[in-house]
C-alpha positions in Angstrom: -10.1 -14.5 -8.1 -7.5 -17.2 -8.5 -4.3 -15.5 -9.4 -1.3 -17.9 -10.1 1.5 -17.5 -7.6 4.5 -16.6 -9.7 7.7 -14.7 -9.4 7.9 -11.8 -11.7 9.8 -8.5 -11.8 7.8 -5.3 -11.0 9.0 -3.7 -14.2 7.2 -6.3 -16.3 4.0 -6.1 -14.2 3.7 -2.4 -14.4 4.5 -2.3 -18.1 1.7 -4.8 -18.8 -0.8 -3.1 -16.5 0.0 0.4 -17.8 -0.2 0.1 -21.5 -1.2 3.7 -21.8 -0.6 7.0 -19.9 -1.2 6.8 -16.1 -4.6 8.3 -15.6 -7.5 7.2 -13.5 -9.6 5.0 -15.7 -11.8 2.0 -14.7 -9.0 -0.4 -15.6 -6.2 1.6 -14.2 -6.7 2.0 -10.5 -4.1 1.2 -7.7 -5.2 0.3 -4.2 -2.8 0.3 -1.3 -3.8 0.1 2.4 -7.2 1.7 1.9 -6.0 4.4 -0.4 -6.5 4.8 -4.2 -3.8 6.1 -6.5 -3.3 6.7 -10.2 0.4 6.3 -9.9 2.3 3.9 -7.6 3.4 6.1 -4.7 6.2 4.0 -3.3 9.5 2.5 -4.5 9.3 -1.0 -6.0 11.4 -2.4 -3.2 8.6 -1.7 -0.8 6.1 -3.8 -2.7 5.7 -7.4 -1.7 2.6 -8.8 -3.3 0.1 -7.9 -6.0 -3.6 -8.8 -6.5 -5.7 -8.2 -9.5 -9.1 -6.9 -8.4 -12.2 -7.0 -10.6 -15.8 -6.0 -9.8 -18.9 -7.8 -11.3 -19.2 -4.9 -13.8 -15.6 -5.3 -14.8 -13.9 -2.4 -13.1 -10.3 -3.4 -12.8 -7.8 -2.4 -10.1 -4.3 -3.4 -9.0 -4.1 -4.1 -5.3 -0.6 -3.8 -3.9 0.7 -4.9 -0.5 3.7 -3.0 0.9 6.2 -3.9 3.6 6.1 -0.4 5.2 3.5 2.1 6.2 2.6 4.7 3.5 4.3 8.0 4.3 2.4 11.2 4.7 4.0 12.4 1.5 2.7 9.4 -0.4 -0.9 9.7 0.9 -0.9 13.3 -0.4 -1.2 11.8 -3.9 -4.2 9.6 -3.0 -7.3 9.9 -5.2 -10.6 10.6 -3.4 -12.8 7.5 -3.3 -15.7 9.4 -4.9 -13.6 9.7 -8.0 -13.1 5.9 -8.2 -15.8 3.7 -9.8 -17.1 1.1 -7.3 -14.6 2.3 -4.7 -16.4 0.6 -1.8 -16.4 -2.8 -3.5 -12.7 -2.5 -4.5 -11.7 -1.7 -0.9 -13.8 -4.6 0.4 -12.2 -7.0 -2.1 -8.7 -5.6 -1.4 -9.1 -6.3 2.4 -10.4 -9.8 1.6 -7.4 -10.8 -0.5 -4.7 -8.9 1.4 -2.2 -11.4 2.7 -3.8 -14.3 0.7 -1.4 -16.9 -0.7 -2.9 -16.7 -4.1 -1.6 -13.2 -4.8 1.4 -12.6 -7.1 4.6 -12.5 -5.0 6.9 -9.8 -6.2 10.5 -10.8 -6.7 12.5 -7.7 -5.7 15.9 -9.3 -5.4 18.1 -7.0 -7.4 20.9 -7.7 -9.8 22.9 -4.5 -9.9 25.5 -3.5 -12.4 26.0 -0.1 -10.7 26.4 0.7 -7.0 26.2 4.0 -5.1 29.8 5.0 -4.3 31.3 3.6 -7.5 32.8 5.7 -10.2 30.5 6.0 -13.1 31.9 3.8 -16.0 33.6 5.2 -19.0 31.1 5.7 -21.8 30.6 6.9 -25.3 27.1 7.7 -26.5 25.4 9.6 -29.3 22.4 11.8 -28.9 19.3 12.2 -31.1 20.9 15.0 -33.0 24.1 13.1 -33.7 26.4 14.6 -31.1 28.9 12.2 -29.5 29.2 12.4 -25.6 31.8 10.9 -23.3 32.9 11.3 -19.7 35.1 14.2 -20.7 32.0 16.3 -21.5 30.6 16.0 -18.0 33.7 16.5 -15.9 33.1 18.6 -12.8 29.4 18.7 -13.4 26.4 16.9 -11.8 25.1 14.4 -14.2 21.6 12.7 -14.2 20.7 9.8 -16.4 17.1 8.6 -16.9 16.8 5.2 -18.7 13.5 4.5 -20.5 11.9 2.8 -23.5 8.8 3.5 -25.6 6.6 0.7 -24.1 7.1 2.0 -20.5 4.1 4.1 -19.5 5.5 5.2 -16.2 8.6 6.4 -18.1 6.5 8.5 -20.4 4.3 9.8 -17.6 7.2 11.3 -15.6 8.8 13.1 -18.5 7.0 16.4 -18.2 8.0 16.7 -14.5 11.6 15.8 -15.4 11.7 18.6 -17.9 11.0 21.1 -15.1 14.1 19.9 -13.4 16.2 20.9 -16.4 14.5 24.3 -16.7 15.2 25.0 -13.1 18.8 23.5 -12.9 20.5 24.4 -16.2 24.0 23.8 -14.8 23.2 20.0 -14.4 23.8 17.7 -17.4 20.5 15.7 -17.9 20.6 12.7 -20.2 17.7 10.5 -21.1 18.8 7.2 -22.6 17.0 4.6 -24.6 18.3 1.5 -26.5 15.7 2.3 -29.2 16.4 4.4 -32.3 15.6 8.0 -33.1 12.6 7.2 -35.2 10.9 5.5 -32.2 12.1 7.9 -29.6 11.5 11.2 -31.3 7.6 11.1 -31.4 7.4 10.3 -27.7 9.9 13.0 -26.8 8.1 15.6 -28.8 4.6 14.6 -27.5 5.8 14.7 -23.9 7.9 17.8 -24.5 10.8 16.1 -22.9 13.8 18.5 -23.0 16.7 16.5 -21.7 19.7 15.5 -23.9 18.4 12.3 -25.6 20.8 9.4 -26.1 19.5 6.9 -28.6 20.6 3.4 -29.7 22.4 3.3 -26.4 22.6 -0.4 -25.7 25.5 -0.1 -23.2 23.4 1.8 -20.6 20.7 -0.9 -21.0 23.0 -3.2 -19.1 22.6 -1.1 -16.0 18.9 -2.2 -15.6 19.6 -5.8 -14.8 16.3 -7.4 -13.6 15.0 -4.2 -12.0 12.7 -2.7 -14.6 12.3 0.8 -16.0 12.6 3.7 -15.5 16.0 3.9 -13.8 17.5 7.2 -12.7 21.2 7.6 -11.8 22.7 10.7 -10.2 26.5 11.2 -10.5 28.3 13.9 -8.5 30.9 16.4 -9.8 33.7 14.0 -9.1 32.1 11.3 -11.2 30.9 9.2 -8.3 27.5 7.6 -8.3 25.5 9.3 -5.6 22.0 7.8 -6.0 20.2 5.1 -8.0 16.4 4.7 -8.2 14.5 2.0 -10.0 10.9 2.8 -11.0 9.2 6.1 -10.4 6.8 7.5 -7.8 6.1 11.0 -6.4 8.2 10.3 -3.3 11.1 8.9 -5.3 11.1 12.0 -7.6 11.1 14.3 -4.6 14.2 12.5 -3.1 16.0 12.5 -6.5 15.4 16.2 -6.9 16.6 16.9 -3.3 19.8 15.0 -4.0 20.5 16.8 -7.3 20.0 20.2 -5.6 22.4 19.2 -2.8 25.1 18.1 -5.2 24.9 21.5 -7.0 26.0 23.3 -3.9 
């Protein structure tokens, strides 16, 4: 398959590929180093090239090349080949195109508006119920912010797991933030049973994304200092985020 060599952000690629919830369907399969996944198991920064794979019977898959070996934790989330349509053909095709110059090169150079170690900026934001929030409301508390929008399937897919964090860590302030209005956000929040504090019409936080794509998760310690920033989502990323939150609660 002749795929044009272009430079494109991962956020745009994954939003296009995942137009619906992340489940294993014939057109929503991820192949990495001989493993199948229904969710990208690594951070975006570890992905260097993408290939669109297609079988003669139109089974579609996304083949990704990574610049590091898959961790043991990542491979725990692999889908058995027997659950994948035409798995043998897809693996053969992946091995043929891996490293080929006609794949899509992933531009991972980041433009960052926030950096770990910086003080989190002054902010004023309004939640979906009309309450106004500022830095004063989160003083001496761990704060977590998850940036998302309605067209981001990986954002929606991680919401149920993020809700568990809030249930188990009630002393932490968990904000979800979208630049969209309440009418757009509310149906998604309710469907996903997402229980964080939902900031809407929040265009100021949108600037934090830069060219890095959604979702974005920011952890701020009790002193107001940014402790961790993650772009995108994967099982291993969420594990590390949770570990950091738990450590900061001590």
